[in-house]
C-alpha positions as CSV (number, residue, x, y, z in Angstrom):
1,M,-13.9,-8.6,10.0
2,E,-17.0,-8.4,7.8
3,D,-15.3,-10.7,5.3
4,G,-14.0,-13.1,7.9
5,Y,-10.5,-11.7,7.9
6,F,-9.0,-10.1,11.0
7,G,-5.6,-9.6,12.6
8,T,-2.5,-7.7,11.8
9,A,-0.7,-7.7,8.5
10,F,3.0,-6.7,7.9
11,A,4.5,-5.5,4.7
12,E,8.0,-4.7,3.6
13,F,9.1,-2.6,0.7
14,G,12.0,-0.4,-0.4
15,P,14.2,1.1,-0.7
16,I,12.4,3.1,-3.4
17,T,13.5,5.9,-5.7
18,V,11.2,8.9,-6.0
19,E,11.4,11.6,-8.7
20,P,12.0,15.1,-7.2
21,S,8.5,16.3,-8.2
22,Q,6.8,13.2,-6.6
23,K,9.0,13.7,-3.5
24,K,7.7,17.3,-3.2
25,S,4.1,16.0,-3.5
26,L,4.6,13.4,-0.8
27,E,6.2,15.9,1.5
28,Y,3.2,18.2,1.0
29,I,0.8,15.3,1.7
30,L,2.7,14.4,4.9
31,G,2.9,18.1,5.9
32,S,-0.9,18.5,5.6
33,G,-1.6,15.5,7.9
34,G,-1.6,12.6,5.5
35,T,-4.0,11.0,3.1
36,R,-5.5,7.6,2.0
37,F,-5.0,5.7,-1.2
38,P,-7.0,2.8,-2.5
39,V,-4.8,-0.2,-3.1
40,T,-5.0,-3.7,-4.5
41,I,-3.2,-6.4,-2.4
42,Y,-1.9,-9.4,-4.3
43,F,-1.1,-12.6,-2.5
44,K,2.6,-13.4,-2.6
45,T,1.8,-17.2,-3.0
46,D,0.3,-16.4,-6.5
47,W,3.3,-14.5,-7.9
48,G,4.6,-17.6,-9.8
49,K,1.2,-18.1,-11.5
50,P,0.0,-16.3,-14.7
51,I,-1.2,-12.8,-13.7
52,E,-4.8,-13.6,-14.6
53,K,-4.9,-16.3,-11.9
54,W,-3.6,-13.9,-9.1
55,R,-6.0,-13.5,-6.2
56,S,-6.4,-10.0,-4.8
57,Q,-8.1,-8.0,-2.1
58,E,-8.9,-4.3,-2.1
59,G,-7.6,-2.2,0.8
60,T,-6.7,1.3,1.8
61,L,-3.1,2.6,2.3
62,I,-3.1,5.3,5.0
63,V,-0.1,7.7,4.8
64,E,0.6,9.8,7.8
65,S,3.7,11.6,9.0
66,D,4.4,8.9,11.7
67,R,3.1,5.7,10.0
68,L,1.8,4.0,6.9
């Protein structure tokens, strides 16, 4: 809320293919309780524009065994 944004966001992705070694790493992360990743969120309305004109916002992806 400090930047004036608040509410709930929904995202869809997948299905995805994961290499066996990456799958093992993800299983380990989930087994240990989860982790956080820094992410850059790009606005879908900008996808048709040249990439240098895309707007973005920084965020955190939280991966836990029961939710993202």
